[in-house]
C-alpha positions as CSV (number, residue, x, y, z in Angstrom):
1,M,-0.1,0.2,-0.2
2,K,1.0,3.2,-1.3
3,C,1.1,6.2,1.3
4,N,-1.9,8.6,0.4
5,V,-2.3,10.6,3.7
6,G,-0.1,13.3,4.8
7,K,1.3,14.0,8.3
8,T,-1.8,16.6,8.9
9,E,-4.2,14.8,7.5
10,Q,-3.1,11.9,9.5
11,V,-3.6,14.0,12.8
12,I,-6.8,15.5,11.9
13,R,-8.3,11.8,11.2
14,I,-6.9,10.3,14.3
15,I,-8.6,13.6,16.3
16,L,-11.8,13.3,14.2
17,G,-11.8,9.5,14.7
18,I,-11.5,9.8,18.8
19,A,-14.5,12.6,18.8
20,I,-16.7,10.3,17.1
21,I,-16.0,7.8,19.5
22,L,-16.2,10.0,22.4
23,L,-19.6,11.0,21.3
24,G,-20.7,7.5,20.5
25,L,-19.8,6.8,24.1
26,Y,-21.9,10.0,25.3
27,F,-24.9,9.5,23.5
28,K,-24.7,5.6,24.2
29,S,-24.9,5.1,20.5
30,W,-23.1,2.2,18.7
31,W,-22.6,4.4,15.6
32,G,-19.7,5.6,17.9
33,L,-18.1,2.7,16.2
34,I,-17.4,4.4,13.1
35,G,-14.7,6.5,14.7
36,L,-12.8,3.2,13.9
37,L,-12.6,3.8,10.4
38,P,-10.8,7.5,10.5
39,I,-8.4,6.2,13.3
40,T,-7.1,3.5,11.2
41,T,-6.7,5.3,7.9
42,G,-4.6,7.8,9.9
43,L,-2.8,4.9,11.7
44,I,-1.6,3.4,8.5
45,R,-1.6,6.7,7.0
46,Y,-3.7,5.0,3.9
47,C,-6.8,5.3,3.0
48,P,-8.7,3.4,0.2
49,L,-11.2,5.7,-0.9
50,S,-8.4,8.6,-1.5
51,A,-6.6,5.9,-3.8
52,I,-9.7,5.2,-5.9
53,L,-10.1,8.9,-6.3
54,G,-6.4,9.3,-7.0
55,V,-5.7,12.1,-4.3
56,S,-3.0,12.0,-1.9
57,T,-1.6,14.3,0.7
58,C,1.3,12.5,1.4
59,E,4.5,14.3,1.1
60,I,6.7,11.1,0.3
61,D,6.5,8.9,-2.5
62,N,6.9,5.2,-1.2
63,E,8.4,2.7,-3.4
64,E,6.0,-0.1,-1.8
């Protein structure tokens, strides 16, 4: 998998994911589990949707 998530976007995704999970816990809703998606894509720095759309915010081109 080629990196397509930059450092700034990575931080935003992780913070947004944590916020979604916390809102899910606050409202006692299973919808908070959706927060795992931006956290995962932020941690592995790869987003399949961005790859399909041809969007990349990664500063470095990986040769993987």
